[in-house]
Phi, psi and omega in degrees: 000249186269151184274140179292136169258144188274087184280141189221159172232130174241137165249118181257114180277129188239138171245149178111342182277125183239346185203184180288333174298328173302308186298320177294325176303313183290326181291311180298313179303315178285335172294336181287342184295127180291138181098342179279132190249339177209133175231123179237124176250121184250113186292313184298341178251004183045043180218163174235145178235121183236152176231139180182196176256126169059047188284126180272131178298317183300320176292312180305312183294323180298314177302314176290320174302316183294335179283343180102017181237157183261137174269118177271317192203144168231129181220000000 
């Protein structure tokens, strides 16, 4: 019938976020990536949770670093 889509969920640990402005900057940067269906950025846990299709760690890391934050881990 329909074609299976490779849905993924990634948890990204981020350093450098200190306020809600930082949260929005990271959320906006990740939302620009093609295939992302949901982004949740948690300031108190220093992490972002993203869901989408065929997510590349390199692309996620690049977008976050371009926004001015450091990626510690992606799992």
